[in-house]
N, CA, C and O atoms as a GROMACS GRO file, in nm:
protein
  252
    1MET      N    1   1.498  -0.055   0.028
    1MET     CA    2   1.503  -0.193  -0.018
    1MET      C    3   1.393  -0.214  -0.123
    1MET      O    4   1.275  -0.221  -0.088
    2ILE      N    5   1.429  -0.223  -0.245
    2ILE     CA    6   1.332  -0.239  -0.352
    2ILE      C    7   1.310  -0.387  -0.380
    2ILE      O    8   1.405  -0.461  -0.406
    3GLN      N    9   1.186  -0.426  -0.374
    3GLN     CA   10   1.149  -0.566  -0.396
    3GLN      C   11   1.133  -0.591  -0.545
    3GLN      O   12   1.096  -0.500  -0.620
    4ASP      N   13   1.160  -0.713  -0.590
    4ASP     CA   14   1.143  -0.745  -0.731
    4ASP      C   15   1.093  -0.888  -0.748
    4ASP      O   16   1.151  -0.966  -0.823
    5THR      N   17   0.986  -0.920  -0.680
    5THR     CA   18   0.927  -1.052  -0.697
    5THR      C   19   0.789  -1.035  -0.760
    5THR      O   20   0.728  -0.928  -0.749
    6GLN      N   21   0.742  -1.138  -0.824
    6GLN     CA   22   0.609  -1.131  -0.884
    6GLN      C   23   0.503  -1.106  -0.778
    6GLN      O   24   0.409  -1.029  -0.801
    7ARG      N   25   0.516  -1.169  -0.664
    7ARG     CA   26   0.420  -1.149  -0.554
    7ARG      C   27   0.415  -1.002  -0.512
    7ARG      O   28   0.308  -0.946  -0.492
    8PHE      N   29   0.532  -0.940  -0.500
    8PHE     CA   30   0.539  -0.801  -0.460
    8PHE      C   31   0.473  -0.712  -0.566
    8PHE      O   32   0.398  -0.620  -0.532
    9ARG      N   33   0.500  -0.739  -0.692
    9ARG     CA   34   0.437  -0.662  -0.801
    9ARG      C   35   0.286  -0.680  -0.799
    9ARG      O   36   0.212  -0.583  -0.819
   10ASP      N   37   0.239  -0.801  -0.774
   10ASP     CA   38   0.095  -0.825  -0.764
   10ASP      C   39   0.034  -0.745  -0.648
   10ASP      O   40  -0.073  -0.686  -0.663
   11LEU      N   41   0.102  -0.744  -0.535
   11LEU     CA   42   0.054  -0.668  -0.420
   11LEU      C   43   0.049  -0.519  -0.452
   11LEU      O   44  -0.044  -0.450  -0.412
   12MET      N   45   0.150  -0.470  -0.523
   12MET     CA   46   0.151  -0.328  -0.562
   12MET      C   47   0.030  -0.298  -0.649
   12MET      O   48  -0.037  -0.197  -0.629
   13ASN      N   49   0.003  -0.384  -0.746
   13ASN     CA   50  -0.111  -0.363  -0.836
   13ASN      C   51  -0.242  -0.366  -0.758
   13ASN      O   52  -0.332  -0.285  -0.783
   14GLU      N   53  -0.253  -0.459  -0.664
   14GLU     CA   54  -0.376  -0.469  -0.585
   14GLU      C   55  -0.393  -0.346  -0.495
   14GLU      O   56  -0.505  -0.298  -0.478
   15THR      N   57  -0.284  -0.295  -0.437
   15THR     CA   58  -0.296  -0.175  -0.354
   15THR      C   59  -0.334  -0.055  -0.442
   15THR      O   60  -0.409   0.031  -0.398
   16ASP      N   61  -0.282  -0.049  -0.565
   16ASP     CA   62  -0.323   0.058  -0.658
   16ASP      C   63  -0.474   0.055  -0.678
   16ASP      O   64  -0.541   0.158  -0.670
   17THR      N   65  -0.527  -0.065  -0.703
   17THR     CA   66  -0.670  -0.082  -0.727
   17THR      C   67  -0.752  -0.040  -0.605
   17THR      O   68  -0.853   0.029  -0.618
   18GLU      N   69  -0.708  -0.082  -0.487
   18GLU     CA   70  -0.781  -0.049  -0.365
   18GLU      C   71  -0.774   0.100  -0.333
   18GLU      O   72  -0.872   0.159  -0.288
   19MET      N   73  -0.659   0.161  -0.356
   19MET     CA   74  -0.646   0.305  -0.332
   19MET      C   75  -0.739   0.382  -0.426
   19MET      O   76  -0.801   0.480  -0.385
   20GLN      N   77  -0.750   0.338  -0.550
   20GLN     CA   78  -0.843   0.400  -0.644
   20GLN      C   79  -0.987   0.382  -0.597
   20GLN      O   80  -1.067   0.475  -0.602
   21ARG      N   81  -1.019   0.263  -0.551
   21ARG     CA   82  -1.155   0.234  -0.502
   21ARG      C   83  -1.192   0.328  -0.388
   21ARG      O   84  -1.305   0.375  -0.379
   22LEU      N   85  -1.095   0.353  -0.301
   22LEU     CA   86  -1.120   0.439  -0.185
   22LEU      C   87  -1.111   0.587  -0.218
   22LEU      O   88  -1.148   0.672  -0.137
   23GLY      N   89  -1.061   0.618  -0.339
   23GLY     CA   90  -1.044   0.758  -0.376
   23GLY      C   91  -0.924   0.824  -0.310
   23GLY      O   92  -0.921   0.946  -0.295
   24TRP      N   93  -0.826   0.744  -0.270
   24TRP     CA   94  -0.707   0.795  -0.203
   24TRP      C   95  -0.612   0.857  -0.306
   24TRP      O   96  -0.594   0.805  -0.416
   25THR      N   97  -0.553   0.969  -0.268
   25THR     CA   98  -0.447   1.029  -0.350
   25THR      C   99  -0.314   0.964  -0.311
   25THR      O  100  -0.304   0.896  -0.210
   26THR      N  101  -0.215   0.988  -0.394
   26THR     CA  102  -0.081   0.939  -0.363
   26THR      C  103  -0.034   0.994  -0.229
   26THR      O  104   0.028   0.923  -0.150
   27GLU      N  105  -0.065   1.122  -0.204
   27GLU     CA  106  -0.023   1.184  -0.079
   27GLU      C  107  -0.091   1.120   0.042
   27GLU      O  108  -0.027   1.103   0.146
   28GLN      N  109  -0.218   1.083   0.029
   28GLN     CA  110  -0.287   1.015   0.139
   28GLN      C  111  -0.221   0.880   0.167
   28GLN      O  112  -0.205   0.841   0.283
   29GLY      N  113  -0.182   0.810   0.062
   29GLY     CA  114  -0.112   0.683   0.079
   29GLY      C  115   0.020   0.701   0.149
   29GLY      O  116   0.055   0.625   0.240
   30ARG      N  117   0.096   0.804   0.108
   30ARG     CA  118   0.225   0.832   0.171
   30ARG      C  119   0.209   0.866   0.319
   30ARG      O  120   0.287   0.821   0.402
   31GLU      N  121   0.106   0.945   0.350
   31GLU     CA  122   0.083   0.982   0.490
   31GLU      C  123   0.054   0.858   0.574
   31GLU      O  124   0.103   0.846   0.686
   32HIS      N  125  -0.025   0.767   0.521
   32HIS     CA  126  -0.056   0.644   0.595
   32HIS      C  127   0.071   0.560   0.615
   32HIS      O  128   0.097   0.513   0.725
   33LEU      N  129   0.148   0.544   0.510
   33LEU     CA  130   0.271   0.465   0.520
   33LEU      C  131   0.367   0.527   0.621
   33LEU      O  132   0.429   0.455   0.700
   34GLN      N  133   0.379   0.659   0.619
   34GLN     CA  134   0.469   0.728   0.712
   34GLN      C  135   0.423   0.708   0.856
   34GLN      O  136   0.503   0.683   0.945
   35LYS      N  137   0.292   0.719   0.877
   35LYS     CA  138   0.236   0.708   1.012
   35LYS      C  139   0.250   0.568   1.069
   35LYS      O  140   0.288   0.550   1.185
   36PHE      N  141   0.220   0.466   0.987
   36PHE     CA  142   0.214   0.329   1.038
   36PHE      C  143   0.340   0.246   1.015
   36PHE      O  144   0.364   0.150   1.087
   37TYR      N  145   0.420   0.283   0.914
   37TYR     CA  146   0.538   0.203   0.883
   37TYR      C  147   0.668   0.284   0.889
   37TYR      O  148   0.777   0.226   0.885
   38GLY      N  149   0.657   0.416   0.900
   38GLY     CA  150   0.777   0.500   0.903
   38GLY      C  151   0.846   0.505   0.768
   38GLY      O  152   0.967   0.530   0.760
   39LYS      N  153   0.770   0.481   0.661
   39LYS     CA  154   0.827   0.478   0.525
   39LYS      C  155   0.736   0.560   0.433
   39LYS      O  156   0.615   0.565   0.455
   40ARG      N  157   0.794   0.623   0.330
   40ARG     CA  158   0.717   0.710   0.242
   40ARG      C  159   0.673   0.642   0.113
   40ARG      O  160   0.596   0.701   0.036
   41SER      N  161   0.719   0.524   0.088
   41SER     CA  162   0.688   0.458  -0.039
   41SER      C  163   0.657   0.311  -0.016
   41SER      O  164   0.716   0.246   0.071
   42ARG      N  165   0.563   0.259  -0.094
   42ARG     CA  166   0.534   0.116  -0.086
   42ARG      C  167   0.655   0.032  -0.125
   42ARG      O  168   0.671  -0.081  -0.079
   43LEU      N  169   0.740   0.088  -0.209
   43LEU     CA  170   0.861   0.014  -0.251
   43LEU      C  171   0.957  -0.010  -0.135
   43LEU      O  172   1.041  -0.099  -0.141
   44GLN      N  173   0.944   0.068  -0.030
   44GLN     CA  174   1.030   0.052   0.088
   44GLN      C  175   0.976  -0.052   0.186
   44GLN      O  176   1.046  -0.094   0.277
   45LEU      N  177   0.851  -0.092   0.166
   45LEU     CA  178   0.790  -0.190   0.255
   45LEU      C  179   0.841  -0.331   0.227
   45LEU      O  180   0.883  -0.363   0.116
   46THR      N  181   0.838  -0.413   0.329
   46THR     CA  182   0.863  -0.555   0.308
   46THR      C  183   0.738  -0.614   0.243
   46THR      O  184   0.633  -0.550   0.241
   47GLU      N  185   0.749  -0.732   0.191
   47GLU     CA  186   0.633  -0.798   0.132
   47GLU      C  187   0.522  -0.815   0.235
   47GLU      O  188   0.404  -0.799   0.204
   48GLU      N  189   0.559  -0.849   0.357
   48GLU     CA  190   0.460  -0.866   0.464
   48GLU      C  191   0.391  -0.735   0.497
   48GLU      O  192   0.269  -0.731   0.515
   49GLU      N  193   0.469  -0.626   0.505
   49GLU     CA  194   0.409  -0.495   0.532
   49GLU      C  195   0.314  -0.454   0.420
   49GLU      O  196   0.207  -0.400   0.446
   50LEU      N  197   0.355  -0.480   0.297
   50LEU     CA  198   0.270  -0.445   0.183
   50LEU      C  199   0.141  -0.527   0.185
   50LEU      O  200   0.034  -0.476   0.153
   51ASP      N  201   0.152  -0.652   0.222
   51ASP     CA  202   0.034  -0.738   0.234
   51ASP      C  203  -0.059  -0.685   0.344
   51ASP      O  204  -0.181  -0.685   0.327
   52ASN      N  205  -0.002  -0.640   0.455
   52ASN     CA  206  -0.082  -0.582   0.564
   52ASN      C  207  -0.150  -0.453   0.519
   52ASN      O  208  -0.266  -0.428   0.553
   53PHE      N  209  -0.078  -0.370   0.443
   53PHE     CA  210  -0.134  -0.246   0.391
   53PHE      C  211  -0.251  -0.276   0.298
   53PHE      O  212  -0.355  -0.210   0.304
   54LEU      N  213  -0.235  -0.377   0.213
   54LEU     CA  214  -0.342  -0.417   0.122
   54LEU      C  215  -0.464  -0.461   0.202
   54LEU      O  216  -0.576  -0.422   0.170
   55LEU      N  217  -0.445  -0.541   0.304
   55LEU     CA  218  -0.557  -0.587   0.387
   55LEU      C  219  -0.628  -0.468   0.451
   55LEU      O  220  -0.751  -0.462   0.455
   56PHE      N  221  -0.550  -0.373   0.502
   56PHE     CA  222  -0.610  -0.252   0.559
   56PHE      C  223  -0.698  -0.181   0.456
   56PHE      O  224  -0.811  -0.142   0.487
   57LEU      N  225  -0.647  -0.166   0.335
   57LEU     CA  226  -0.723  -0.098   0.229
   57LEU      C  227  -0.850  -0.176   0.196
   57LEU      O  228  -0.957  -0.118   0.180
   58GLN      N  229  -0.837  -0.308   0.184
   58GLN     CA  230  -0.951  -0.390   0.149
   58GLN      C  231  -1.063  -0.383   0.252
   58GLN      O  232  -1.180  -0.394   0.218
   59LEU      N  233  -1.025  -0.366   0.377
   59LEU     CA  234  -1.123  -0.363   0.486
   59LEU      C  235  -1.178  -0.222   0.511
   59LEU      O  236  -1.269  -0.204   0.592
   60SER      N  237  -1.123  -0.124   0.440
   60SER     CA  238  -1.168   0.014   0.457
   60SER      C  239  -1.283   0.045   0.363
   60SER      O  240  -1.291  -0.006   0.251
   61ASP      N  241  -1.371   0.130   0.412
   61ASP     CA  242  -1.482   0.177   0.330
   61ASP      C  243  -1.450   0.315   0.277
   61ASP      O  244  -1.382   0.394   0.343
   62ARG      N  245  -1.499   0.343   0.159
   62ARG     CA  246  -1.480   0.476   0.100
   62ARG      C  247  -1.556   0.577   0.185
   62ARG      O  248  -1.672   0.555   0.221
   63GLU      N  249  -1.489   0.687   0.215
   63GLU     CA  250  -1.553   0.792   0.297
   63GLU      C  251  -1.630   0.887   0.210
   63GLU      O  252  -1.691   0.981   0.261
   0.00000   0.00000   0.00000
């Protein structure tokens, strides 16, 4: 299910920024999505799931 709302695009951009801040690779992101949401791509997430993923990233510290 591919989302196409401005809010969803904004969330995607924000998760990109947070993943860069944390130094996460695309593969690390996919592994997290698979483990917690059973999905391999952010595009498969609902807007609520993507918002939750963003919050998780924002609250995480770079290792």
